[in-house]
N, CA, C and O atoms as a CHARMM CRD file, in Angstrom:
* protein
*
  336
    1    1 MET  N      0.92200  -0.97800   0.10900 PROA 1      0.00000
    2    1 MET  CA    -0.25100  -0.09300  -0.06700 PROA 1      0.00000
    3    1 MET  C      0.75500   1.36300   0.10200 PROA 1      0.00000
    4    1 MET  O      1.54900   1.53800   1.02600 PROA 1      0.00000
    5    2 ILE  N      0.50200   2.30300  -1.00200 PROA 2      0.00000
    6    2 ILE  CA     1.27400   3.47900  -0.73700 PROA 2      0.00000
    7    2 ILE  C      0.90100   4.35200   0.31800 PROA 2      0.00000
    8    2 ILE  O     -0.26500   4.23900   0.69500 PROA 2      0.00000
    9    3 SER  N      1.51800   5.08300   0.81000 PROA 3      0.00000
   10    3 SER  CA     1.45200   5.77100   1.68100 PROA 3      0.00000
   11    3 SER  C      1.10200   7.39800   1.41500 PROA 3      0.00000
   12    3 SER  O      1.80000   8.01900   0.61400 PROA 3      0.00000
   13    4 PRO  N      0.03200   8.03800   2.09300 PROA 4      0.00000
   14    4 PRO  CA    -0.93800   9.06000   1.53600 PROA 4      0.00000
   15    4 PRO  C      0.41600  10.21900   1.27200 PROA 4      0.00000
   16    4 PRO  O      0.51300  10.80000   0.19100 PROA 4      0.00000
   17    5 THR  N      1.42700  10.45400   2.42000 PROA 5      0.00000
   18    5 THR  CA     2.36000  11.14400   2.14500 PROA 5      0.00000
   19    5 THR  C      3.20200  11.31500   0.83000 PROA 5      0.00000
   20    5 THR  O      3.65100  12.38200   0.41000 PROA 5      0.00000
   21    6 ILE  N      3.35100   9.93300   0.18800 PROA 6      0.00000
   22    6 ILE  CA     4.12800  10.01100  -1.02700 PROA 6      0.00000
   23    6 ILE  C      3.10500  10.22300  -2.07300 PROA 6      0.00000
   24    6 ILE  O      3.51800  10.72900  -3.11600 PROA 6      0.00000
   25    7 LEU  N      2.02500   9.97300  -2.00400 PROA 7      0.00000
   26    7 LEU  CA     1.09300  10.42500  -3.04700 PROA 7      0.00000
   27    7 LEU  C      0.96100  12.07400  -3.16700 PROA 7      0.00000
   28    7 LEU  O      0.96500  12.75800  -4.19000 PROA 7      0.00000
   29    8 ALA  N      0.84500  12.47500  -1.81900 PROA 8      0.00000
   30    8 ALA  CA     0.88800  14.15600  -1.83200 PROA 8      0.00000
   31    8 ALA  C      2.04500  14.72900  -2.60400 PROA 8      0.00000
   32    8 ALA  O      1.93500  15.37200  -3.64900 PROA 8      0.00000
   33    9 VAL  N      2.93600  14.49200  -2.11000 PROA 9      0.00000
   34    9 VAL  CA     4.44800  14.68200  -2.78600 PROA 9      0.00000
   35    9 VAL  C      4.37800  14.40500  -4.48700 PROA 9      0.00000
   36    9 VAL  O      4.51300  15.30400  -5.31600 PROA 9      0.00000
   37   10 ALA  N      4.14700  13.02800  -4.79900 PROA 10     0.00000
   38   10 ALA  CA     4.19200  12.90500  -6.03100 PROA 10     0.00000
   39   10 ALA  C      3.20400  13.65100  -6.99100 PROA 10     0.00000
   40   10 ALA  O      3.44700  13.66200  -8.19800 PROA 10     0.00000
   41   11 SER  N      2.11800  14.26100  -6.49600 PROA 11     0.00000
   42   11 SER  CA     1.20700  15.24400  -7.13900 PROA 11     0.00000
   43   11 SER  C      2.10800  16.70300  -7.25800 PROA 11     0.00000
   44   11 SER  O      1.75500  17.53300  -8.09600 PROA 11     0.00000
   45   12 THR  N      3.03500  16.91000  -6.56500 PROA 12     0.00000
   46   12 THR  CA     3.83700  18.13800  -6.92200 PROA 12     0.00000
   47   12 THR  C      4.72900  17.98600  -7.64000 PROA 12     0.00000
   48   12 THR  O      5.10300  19.05400  -8.12600 PROA 12     0.00000
   49   13 VAL  N      5.54500  16.72200  -8.11200 PROA 13     0.00000
   50   13 VAL  CA     6.34300  16.97700  -8.63100 PROA 13     0.00000
   51   13 VAL  C      6.44900  16.99000 -10.34600 PROA 13     0.00000
   52   13 VAL  O      6.16200  16.02400 -11.05400 PROA 13     0.00000
   53   14 PRO  N      6.94000  18.34000 -10.84400 PROA 14     0.00000
   54   14 PRO  CA     6.95700  18.60800 -12.12700 PROA 14     0.00000
   55   14 PRO  C      7.19700  17.12900 -12.78700 PROA 14     0.00000
   56   14 PRO  O      7.83700  16.16800 -12.35900 PROA 14     0.00000
   57   15 VAL  N      6.29600  17.34400 -14.22600 PROA 15     0.00000
   58   15 VAL  CA     6.48100  16.49100 -15.06400 PROA 15     0.00000
   59   15 VAL  C      7.48600  16.84800 -16.16800 PROA 15     0.00000
   60   15 VAL  O      7.59800  18.01300 -16.54800 PROA 15     0.00000
   61   16 THR  N      8.12900  15.96800 -16.62200 PROA 16     0.00000
   62   16 THR  CA     9.58200  16.21500 -17.86600 PROA 16     0.00000
   63   16 THR  C      8.77900  15.82900 -18.82300 PROA 16     0.00000
   64   16 THR  O      7.92000  14.94700 -18.81600 PROA 16     0.00000
   65   17 PRO  N      9.22900  16.79000 -19.92500 PROA 17     0.00000
   66   17 PRO  CA     8.54100  16.57700 -21.34100 PROA 17     0.00000
   67   17 PRO  C      9.23100  15.42800 -21.77800 PROA 17     0.00000
   68   17 PRO  O     10.18500  14.85900 -21.24800 PROA 17     0.00000
   69   18 GLU  N      8.45100  15.08800 -23.10500 PROA 18     0.00000
   70   18 GLU  CA     9.13200  14.06900 -23.87200 PROA 18     0.00000
   71   18 GLU  C     10.30700  14.82400 -24.78200 PROA 18     0.00000
   72   18 GLU  O     10.11700  15.94700 -25.25000 PROA 18     0.00000
   73   19 TRP  N     11.42500  14.14800 -24.96000 PROA 19     0.00000
   74   19 TRP  CA    12.59100  14.95600 -25.66300 PROA 19     0.00000
   75   19 TRP  C     12.12900  15.20400 -27.12500 PROA 19     0.00000
   76   19 TRP  O     11.52600  14.41300 -27.85000 PROA 19     0.00000
   77   20 ASN  N     12.57700  16.58800 -27.43300 PROA 20     0.00000
   78   20 ASN  CA    12.02600  17.02900 -28.87000 PROA 20     0.00000
   79   20 ASN  C     13.78700  17.82900 -29.35000 PROA 20     0.00000
   80   20 ASN  O     14.88900  17.61100 -28.84600 PROA 20     0.00000
   81   21 GLN  N     13.51100  18.48800 -30.15300 PROA 21     0.00000
   82   21 GLN  CA    14.28000  19.29800 -30.43700 PROA 21     0.00000
   83   21 GLN  C     14.86100  20.58500 -29.83800 PROA 21     0.00000
   84   21 GLN  O     16.01100  21.02300 -29.83600 PROA 21     0.00000
   85   22 ASN  N     13.45500  21.16000 -29.21900 PROA 22     0.00000
   86   22 ASN  CA    13.93600  22.01100 -28.44700 PROA 22     0.00000
   87   22 ASN  C     14.38200  21.91600 -27.19900 PROA 22     0.00000
   88   22 ASN  O     14.92500  22.88200 -26.66200 PROA 22     0.00000
   89   23 VAL  N     14.18900  20.57100 -26.47600 PROA 23     0.00000
   90   23 VAL  CA    14.79700  20.38800 -25.30900 PROA 23     0.00000
   91   23 VAL  C     16.44500  20.13800 -25.72200 PROA 23     0.00000
   92   23 VAL  O     17.33400  20.73400 -25.11400 PROA 23     0.00000
   93   24 GLY  N     16.70500  19.27000 -26.73000 PROA 24     0.00000
   94   24 GLY  CA    18.03500  19.74800 -27.20900 PROA 24     0.00000
   95   24 GLY  C     18.78300  21.00500 -27.44800 PROA 24     0.00000
   96   24 GLY  O     19.83900  21.30900 -26.89400 PROA 24     0.00000
   97   25 ILE  N     18.17500  21.66400 -28.27200 PROA 25     0.00000
   98   25 ILE  CA    18.51000  23.01200 -28.20600 PROA 25     0.00000
   99   25 ILE  C     18.76100  23.71100 -27.17300 PROA 25     0.00000
  100   25 ILE  O     19.84500  24.26800 -26.99900 PROA 25     0.00000
  101   26 ILE  N     17.76100  23.76500 -26.34400 PROA 26     0.00000
  102   26 ILE  CA    18.04900  24.20800 -24.91100 PROA 26     0.00000
  103   26 ILE  C     19.24200  23.77000 -24.26800 PROA 26     0.00000
  104   26 ILE  O     20.07800  24.63800 -24.01500 PROA 26     0.00000
  105   27 ILE  N     19.50600  22.46700 -23.92300 PROA 27     0.00000
  106   27 ILE  CA    20.55600  21.96200 -23.20800 PROA 27     0.00000
  107   27 ILE  C     22.03400  22.21000 -23.80200 PROA 27     0.00000
  108   27 ILE  O     23.05800  22.32300 -23.12800 PROA 27     0.00000
  109   28 SER  N     21.91600  22.28100 -25.41600 PROA 28     0.00000
  110   28 SER  CA    23.11200  22.53500 -26.08500 PROA 28     0.00000
  111   28 SER  C     23.60400  24.05300 -25.81400 PROA 28     0.00000
  112   28 SER  O     24.69800  24.42700 -25.39100 PROA 28     0.00000
  113   29 VAL  N     22.68900  24.66800 -26.11400 PROA 29     0.00000
  114   29 VAL  CA    23.06100  26.62800 -26.21700 PROA 29     0.00000
  115   29 VAL  C     23.32400  26.77000 -24.10700 PROA 29     0.00000
  116   29 VAL  O     23.95700  27.67600 -23.56500 PROA 29     0.00000
  117   30 SER  N     22.80900  25.91000 -23.56700 PROA 30     0.00000
  118   30 SER  CA    23.17000  26.25900 -22.17300 PROA 30     0.00000
  119   30 SER  C     24.52200  25.82100 -21.83000 PROA 30     0.00000
  120   30 SER  O     25.23800  26.35100 -20.98000 PROA 30     0.00000
  121   31 CYS  N     24.87700  24.60300 -22.70600 PROA 31     0.00000
  122   31 CYS  CA    26.64200  24.04700 -22.42300 PROA 31     0.00000
  123   31 CYS  C     27.51000  24.87400 -23.35800 PROA 31     0.00000
  124   31 CYS  O     28.72900  24.74400 -23.25200 PROA 31     0.00000
  125   32 LEU  N     27.02300  25.69400 -24.24200 PROA 32     0.00000
  126   32 LEU  CA    27.72300  26.48800 -24.46800 PROA 32     0.00000
  127   32 LEU  C     28.03000  27.67900 -24.01300 PROA 32     0.00000
  128   32 LEU  O     29.21200  28.01200 -24.09100 PROA 32     0.00000
  129   33 VAL  N     27.07700  28.59100 -23.44100 PROA 33     0.00000
  130   33 VAL  CA    27.15700  29.55700 -22.59100 PROA 33     0.00000
  131   33 VAL  C     28.04900  29.29600 -21.29400 PROA 33     0.00000
  132   33 VAL  O     28.70700  30.19200 -20.76600 PROA 33     0.00000
  133   34 ALA  N     28.00700  27.94600 -20.82100 PROA 34     0.00000
  134   34 ALA  CA    28.55400  27.56100 -19.67800 PROA 34     0.00000
  135   34 ALA  C     30.09700  27.35700 -20.42500 PROA 34     0.00000
  136   34 ALA  O     30.99500  27.89400 -19.77600 PROA 34     0.00000
  137   35 LEU  N     30.48400  26.75500 -21.52000 PROA 35     0.00000
  138   35 LEU  CA    31.70100  26.67900 -21.97300 PROA 35     0.00000
  139   35 LEU  C     32.25500  28.02200 -21.97600 PROA 35     0.00000
  140   35 LEU  O     33.36100  28.16500 -21.45600 PROA 35     0.00000
  141   36 VAL  N     31.48600  29.33700 -22.63100 PROA 36     0.00000
  142   36 VAL  CA    31.90800  30.31500 -22.93400 PROA 36     0.00000
  143   36 VAL  C     32.62300  30.95400 -21.64200 PROA 36     0.00000
  144   36 VAL  O     33.71100  31.52800 -21.69500 PROA 36     0.00000
  145   37 LEU  N     31.91000  30.78800 -20.55200 PROA 37     0.00000
  146   37 LEU  CA    32.01200  31.33600 -18.99700 PROA 37     0.00000
  147   37 LEU  C     33.46700  30.96200 -18.36000 PROA 37     0.00000
  148   37 LEU  O     34.16800  31.59000 -17.56600 PROA 37     0.00000
  149   38 THR  N     33.63700  29.83500 -18.93800 PROA 38     0.00000
  150   38 THR  CA    34.81700  28.79100 -18.48800 PROA 38     0.00000
  151   38 THR  C     36.25600  29.75100 -18.88400 PROA 38     0.00000
  152   38 THR  O     37.32000  29.47600 -18.32900 PROA 38     0.00000
  153   39 PHE  N     36.18300  30.64900 -19.67900 PROA 39     0.00000
  154   39 PHE  CA    37.21900  31.80300 -20.21100 PROA 39     0.00000
  155   39 PHE  C     37.47200  32.49700 -18.93600 PROA 39     0.00000
  156   39 PHE  O     38.57800  32.49000 -18.39700 PROA 39     0.00000
  157   40 LYS  N     36.58500  33.01100 -18.52600 PROA 40     0.00000
  158   40 LYS  CA    36.54800  33.70800 -17.07400 PROA 40     0.00000
  159   40 LYS  C     37.24700  33.18600 -15.80500 PROA 40     0.00000
  160   40 LYS  O     37.65600  33.82000 -14.83200 PROA 40     0.00000
  161   41 ILE  N     37.27100  32.13100 -16.01400 PROA 41     0.00000
  162   41 ILE  CA    37.93800  31.75100 -14.53300 PROA 41     0.00000
  163   41 ILE  C     39.27100  31.60800 -14.43300 PROA 41     0.00000
  164   41 ILE  O     39.87100  31.02700 -15.33700 PROA 41     0.00000
  165   42 GLN  N     40.11500  32.23500 -13.05400 PROA 42     0.00000
  166   42 GLN  CA    41.14600  32.41400 -13.11000 PROA 42     0.00000
  167   42 GLN  C     42.08500  31.38800 -13.71600 PROA 42     0.00000
  168   42 GLN  O     42.78300  31.88500 -14.60000 PROA 42     0.00000
  169   43 LYS  N     42.29500  30.15100 -13.50500 PROA 43     0.00000
  170   43 LYS  CA    43.47300  29.04100 -13.87300 PROA 43     0.00000
  171   43 LYS  C     42.65400  28.06600 -15.11900 PROA 43     0.00000
  172   43 LYS  O     42.66200  26.85700 -14.88600 PROA 43     0.00000
  173   44 PRO  N     42.14100  28.39700 -16.06900 PROA 44     0.00000
  174   44 PRO  CA    41.53900  27.56300 -16.76000 PROA 44     0.00000
  175   44 PRO  C     42.47500  26.29800 -17.67100 PROA 44     0.00000
  176   44 PRO  O     42.11000  25.23000 -18.16200 PROA 44     0.00000
  177   45 GLN  N     43.81900  26.98500 -17.62100 PROA 45     0.00000
  178   45 GLN  CA    44.72600  25.81600 -18.04400 PROA 45     0.00000
  179   45 GLN  C     45.59500  24.90400 -17.18100 PROA 45     0.00000
  180   45 GLN  O     46.65200  24.38800 -17.54500 PROA 45     0.00000
  181   46 VAL  N     44.88700  24.74900 -15.73700 PROA 46     0.00000
  182   46 VAL  CA    45.46300  23.82400 -14.91600 PROA 46     0.00000
  183   46 VAL  C     45.09600  22.23300 -15.02600 PROA 46     0.00000
  184   46 VAL  O     44.00500  21.91400 -14.55500 PROA 46     0.00000
  185   47 GLY  N     45.83600  21.29100 -15.55600 PROA 47     0.00000
  186   47 GLY  CA    45.28400  19.90100 -15.67000 PROA 47     0.00000
  187   47 GLY  C     45.71300  19.63200 -17.09500 PROA 47     0.00000
  188   47 GLY  O     46.47400  20.46900 -17.58000 PROA 47     0.00000
  189   48 PRO  N     45.38200  18.68500 -17.79000 PROA 48     0.00000
  190   48 PRO  CA    45.58700  18.19500 -19.07300 PROA 48     0.00000
  191   48 PRO  C     44.63000  18.82900 -19.70600 PROA 48     0.00000
  192   48 PRO  O     43.51100  19.07600 -19.25700 PROA 48     0.00000
  193   49 LYS  N     45.22000  19.21000 -21.16900 PROA 49     0.00000
  194   49 LYS  CA    44.53700  20.32400 -22.01000 PROA 49     0.00000
  195   49 LYS  C     43.51900  19.43600 -22.94300 PROA 49     0.00000
  196   49 LYS  O     43.72700  18.23400 -23.10300 PROA 49     0.00000
  197   50 VAL  N     42.48700  20.05800 -23.50500 PROA 50     0.00000
  198   50 VAL  CA    41.47500  19.40900 -24.66400 PROA 50     0.00000
  199   50 VAL  C     42.25900  19.95200 -25.67500 PROA 50     0.00000
  200   50 VAL  O     42.68500  21.10300 -25.76600 PROA 50     0.00000
  201   51 PRO  N     42.43500  18.82000 -26.57400 PROA 51     0.00000
  202   51 PRO  CA    43.11600  19.05100 -27.69100 PROA 51     0.00000
  203   51 PRO  C     42.95300  20.31700 -28.73200 PROA 51     0.00000
  204   51 PRO  O     43.79000  20.97100 -29.35500 PROA 51     0.00000
  205   52 LEU  N     41.34200  20.38700 -28.64600 PROA 52     0.00000
  206   52 LEU  CA    40.85800  21.52200 -29.59500 PROA 52     0.00000
  207   52 LEU  C     40.85600  22.94300 -28.86300 PROA 52     0.00000
  208   52 LEU  O     41.23000  23.98600 -29.40000 PROA 52     0.00000
  209   53 LEU  N     40.46900  22.84700 -27.80200 PROA 53     0.00000
  210   53 LEU  CA    40.12000  23.96900 -27.07800 PROA 53     0.00000
  211   53 LEU  C     41.22500  24.61400 -26.06000 PROA 53     0.00000
  212   53 LEU  O     41.98900  23.80500 -25.53300 PROA 53     0.00000
  213   54 PRO  N     41.36300  25.83800 -25.77300 PROA 54     0.00000
  214   54 PRO  CA    42.35900  26.31200 -24.91600 PROA 54     0.00000
  215   54 PRO  C     41.91600  26.25500 -23.42500 PROA 54     0.00000
  216   54 PRO  O     42.35900  27.07000 -22.61600 PROA 54     0.00000
  217   55 ILE  N     41.04300  25.28600 -23.07700 PROA 55     0.00000
  218   55 ILE  CA    41.08800  24.74400 -21.28300 PROA 55     0.00000
  219   55 ILE  C     41.50900  23.53100 -21.18200 PROA 55     0.00000
  220   55 ILE  O     41.94400  22.82700 -22.09400 PROA 55     0.00000
  221   56 SER  N     41.37800  23.24200 -19.96600 PROA 56     0.00000
  222   56 SER  CA    41.67000  21.92700 -19.59000 PROA 56     0.00000
  223   56 SER  C     40.67500  20.92900 -19.36400 PROA 56     0.00000
  224   56 SER  O     39.55200  21.42400 -19.27100 PROA 56     0.00000
  225   57 ILE  N     40.70100  20.09300 -19.28300 PROA 57     0.00000
  226   57 ILE  CA    39.98600  18.41700 -19.45400 PROA 57     0.00000
  227   57 ILE  C     39.06600  18.83300 -17.92600 PROA 57     0.00000
  228   57 ILE  O     37.85300  18.91300 -18.11800 PROA 57     0.00000
  229   58 PRO  N     39.45400  19.05100 -16.71100 PROA 58     0.00000
  230   58 PRO  CA    38.22500  19.30900 -15.74100 PROA 58     0.00000
  231   58 PRO  C     37.72500  20.39400 -15.72100 PROA 58     0.00000
  232   58 PRO  O     36.77900  20.41100 -14.93500 PROA 58     0.00000
  233   59 ALA  N     37.91900  21.45100 -16.27300 PROA 59     0.00000
  234   59 ALA  CA    37.35900  22.67500 -16.64100 PROA 59     0.00000
  235   59 ALA  C     35.91800  22.45000 -17.95600 PROA 59     0.00000
  236   59 ALA  O     34.76000  22.86400 -17.92700 PROA 59     0.00000
  237   60 PHE  N     36.54400  21.75600 -18.82700 PROA 60     0.00000
  238   60 PHE  CA    35.51200  21.24700 -19.95300 PROA 60     0.00000
  239   60 PHE  C     34.38600  20.58600 -19.16800 PROA 60     0.00000
  240   60 PHE  O     33.20800  20.92900 -19.26400 PROA 60     0.00000
  241   61 ILE  N     34.94000  19.39700 -18.21200 PROA 61     0.00000
  242   61 ILE  CA    33.97700  18.72200 -17.50700 PROA 61     0.00000
  243   61 ILE  C     33.08900  19.34000 -17.02100 PROA 61     0.00000
  244   61 ILE  O     31.91100  19.10400 -17.29000 PROA 61     0.00000
  245   62 ALA  N     33.58100  20.52000 -15.97300 PROA 62     0.00000
  246   62 ALA  CA    32.78100  20.99800 -15.05700 PROA 62     0.00000
  247   62 ALA  C     32.02300  21.85600 -15.81000 PROA 62     0.00000
  248   62 ALA  O     30.94900  22.13300 -15.27600 PROA 62     0.00000
  249   63 ALA  N     32.25800  22.45400 -17.05400 PROA 63     0.00000
  250   63 ALA  CA    31.48500  23.36400 -17.76200 PROA 63     0.00000
  251   63 ALA  C     30.06800  22.79000 -18.21000 PROA 63     0.00000
  252   63 ALA  O     29.02400  23.40300 -17.98300 PROA 63     0.00000
  253   64 MET  N     30.11400  21.65900 -18.81600 PROA 64     0.00000
  254   64 MET  CA    29.34600  20.57400 -19.59700 PROA 64     0.00000
  255   64 MET  C     28.23100  20.05500 -18.13200 PROA 64     0.00000
  256   64 MET  O     27.00400  19.96200 -18.12200 PROA 64     0.00000
  257   65 CYS  N     28.97400  19.85900 -17.29700 PROA 65     0.00000
  258   65 CYS  CA    28.13100  19.44700 -16.14700 PROA 65     0.00000
  259   65 CYS  C     27.12600  20.97600 -15.77900 PROA 65     0.00000
  260   65 CYS  O     25.89600  20.93200 -15.78900 PROA 65     0.00000
  261   66 PHE  N     27.80300  22.08300 -15.51300 PROA 66     0.00000
  262   66 PHE  CA    26.99500  23.13400 -15.10000 PROA 66     0.00000
  263   66 PHE  C     25.87300  23.63200 -16.34100 PROA 66     0.00000
  264   66 PHE  O     24.74400  24.04600 -16.07700 PROA 66     0.00000
  265   67 GLY  N     26.28400  23.53400 -17.37000 PROA 67     0.00000
  266   67 GLY  CA    25.51000  23.95700 -18.43400 PROA 67     0.00000
  267   67 GLY  C     24.29900  22.78900 -18.70600 PROA 67     0.00000
  268   67 GLY  O     23.28800  23.07100 -19.34900 PROA 67     0.00000
  269   68 HSD  N     24.51700  21.57200 -18.18300 PROA 68     0.00000
  270   68 HSD  CA    23.38300  20.70900 -18.33600 PROA 68     0.00000
  271   68 HSD  C     22.60100  20.82700 -16.98900 PROA 68     0.00000
  272   68 HSD  O     21.41500  20.49900 -17.03900 PROA 68     0.00000
  273   69 LEU  N     23.04300  21.20000 -15.93400 PROA 69     0.00000
  274   69 LEU  CA    22.26600  21.70300 -14.90600 PROA 69     0.00000
  275   69 LEU  C     21.27300  22.75100 -15.09200 PROA 69     0.00000
  276   69 LEU  O     20.09100  22.80700 -14.75100 PROA 69     0.00000
  277   70 VAL  N     22.32400  23.89200 -15.95400 PROA 70     0.00000
  278   70 VAL  CA    21.25200  25.22500 -16.15000 PROA 70     0.00000
  279   70 VAL  C     20.19600  24.71200 -17.16500 PROA 70     0.00000
  280   70 VAL  O     19.02700  25.07100 -17.02400 PROA 70     0.00000
  281   71 GLY  N     20.52200  23.96100 -18.09200 PROA 71     0.00000
  282   71 GLY  CA    19.69000  23.68700 -19.13400 PROA 71     0.00000
  283   71 GLY  C     18.50000  22.79500 -18.68400 PROA 71     0.00000
  284   71 GLY  O     17.35200  23.02100 -19.06700 PROA 71     0.00000
  285   72 VAL  N     18.83600  21.73800 -17.82700 PROA 72     0.00000
  286   72 VAL  CA    17.64400  21.04100 -17.34000 PROA 72     0.00000
  287   72 VAL  C     16.61400  21.73600 -16.59100 PROA 72     0.00000
  288   72 VAL  O     15.45400  21.32800 -16.65200 PROA 72     0.00000
  289   73 GLY  N     16.98600  22.94900 -15.74900 PROA 73     0.00000
  290   73 GLY  CA    16.39700  23.99700 -14.87100 PROA 73     0.00000
  291   73 GLY  C     15.61800  24.74400 -15.69300 PROA 73     0.00000
  292   73 GLY  O     14.48000  25.08100 -15.36600 PROA 73     0.00000
  293   74 ILE  N     16.19700  25.08400 -16.89300 PROA 74     0.00000
  294   74 ILE  CA    15.32300  26.00100 -17.84100 PROA 74     0.00000
  295   74 ILE  C     14.13000  25.00700 -18.57000 PROA 74     0.00000
  296   74 ILE  O     13.01700  25.47500 -18.81300 PROA 74     0.00000
  297   75 VAL  N     14.42900  23.79200 -18.84700 PROA 75     0.00000
  298   75 VAL  CA    13.24700  22.92300 -19.35800 PROA 75     0.00000
  299   75 VAL  C     12.49700  22.79600 -18.80100 PROA 75     0.00000
  300   75 VAL  O     11.38300  22.87800 -19.31900 PROA 75     0.00000
  301   76 LEU  N     12.66200  22.43300 -16.97900 PROA 76     0.00000
  302   76 LEU  CA    11.80300  22.16400 -16.31800 PROA 76     0.00000
  303   76 LEU  C     11.06900  23.32200 -15.86800 PROA 76     0.00000
  304   76 LEU  O      9.91100  23.03900 -15.56400 PROA 76     0.00000
  305   77 GLY  N     11.41800  24.69500 -15.71200 PROA 77     0.00000
  306   77 GLY  CA    10.83300  26.00100 -15.44300 PROA 77     0.00000
  307   77 GLY  C      9.84700  26.12600 -16.77700 PROA 77     0.00000
  308   77 GLY  O      8.68900  26.50100 -16.59600 PROA 77     0.00000
  309   78 LEU  N     10.26600  25.84100 -17.98600 PROA 78     0.00000
  310   78 LEU  CA     9.50200  26.11000 -19.06600 PROA 78     0.00000
  311   78 LEU  C      8.40300  25.23300 -19.05400 PROA 78     0.00000
  312   78 LEU  O      7.26900  25.71000 -19.10200 PROA 78     0.00000
  313   79 THR  N      8.60200  23.85000 -18.98900 PROA 79     0.00000
  314   79 THR  CA     7.76500  22.93200 -18.71900 PROA 79     0.00000
  315   79 THR  C      6.25400  23.15800 -17.92300 PROA 79     0.00000
  316   79 THR  O      5.07700  22.95500 -18.22000 PROA 79     0.00000
  317   80 ASN  N      7.06400  23.75000 -16.62800 PROA 80     0.00000
  318   80 ASN  CA     6.23100  24.00500 -15.45300 PROA 80     0.00000
  319   80 ASN  C      5.14500  25.30500 -15.81600 PROA 80     0.00000
  320   80 ASN  O      3.99400  25.36100 -15.38300 PROA 80     0.00000
  321   81 ILE  N      5.73600  26.25200 -16.64300 PROA 81     0.00000
  322   81 ILE  CA     4.94600  27.28100 -16.62200 PROA 81     0.00000
  323   81 ILE  C      4.23100  27.49800 -18.24700 PROA 81     0.00000
  324   81 ILE  O      3.92300  28.57000 -18.76700 PROA 81     0.00000
  325   82 GLY  N      4.09100  26.08700 -18.83500 PROA 82     0.00000
  326   82 GLY  CA     3.74900  25.62700 -19.99800 PROA 82     0.00000
  327   82 GLY  C      4.01900  26.13100 -21.38100 PROA 82     0.00000
  328   82 GLY  O      3.26100  25.99700 -22.34300 PROA 82     0.00000
  329   83 GLY  N      5.50300  26.88800 -21.37100 PROA 83     0.00000
  330   83 GLY  CA     5.98700  27.33500 -22.46000 PROA 83     0.00000
  331   83 GLY  C      6.75600  26.35000 -23.33900 PROA 83     0.00000
  332   83 GLY  O      7.32000  26.71300 -24.37100 PROA 83     0.00000
  333   84 LEU  N      6.75700  25.02800 -22.87100 PROA 84     0.00000
  334   84 LEU  CA     7.27100  24.04700 -23.60900 PROA 84     0.00000
  335   84 LEU  C      6.78200  22.71700 -24.06300 PROA 84     0.00000
  336   84 LEU  O      7.50000  22.00000 -24.76100 PROA 84     0.00000
């Protein structure tokens, strides 16, 4: 039997949209913006370098993680207000 508390919480959780081009574009753009922001950090060259970019691998991974977090927030926010 499912507890009433779990049912109450489950009704307030936002529903994620089906994946489509808009979701992919939002995530990609937010990752690119985060990558551009890595050029503002003090020491982007610490650690092994990415072959085609002037930043290190840890900075690149951190930028992609941050971009995905921001992109998911944007997608969920737009879905919650009905904009996506």
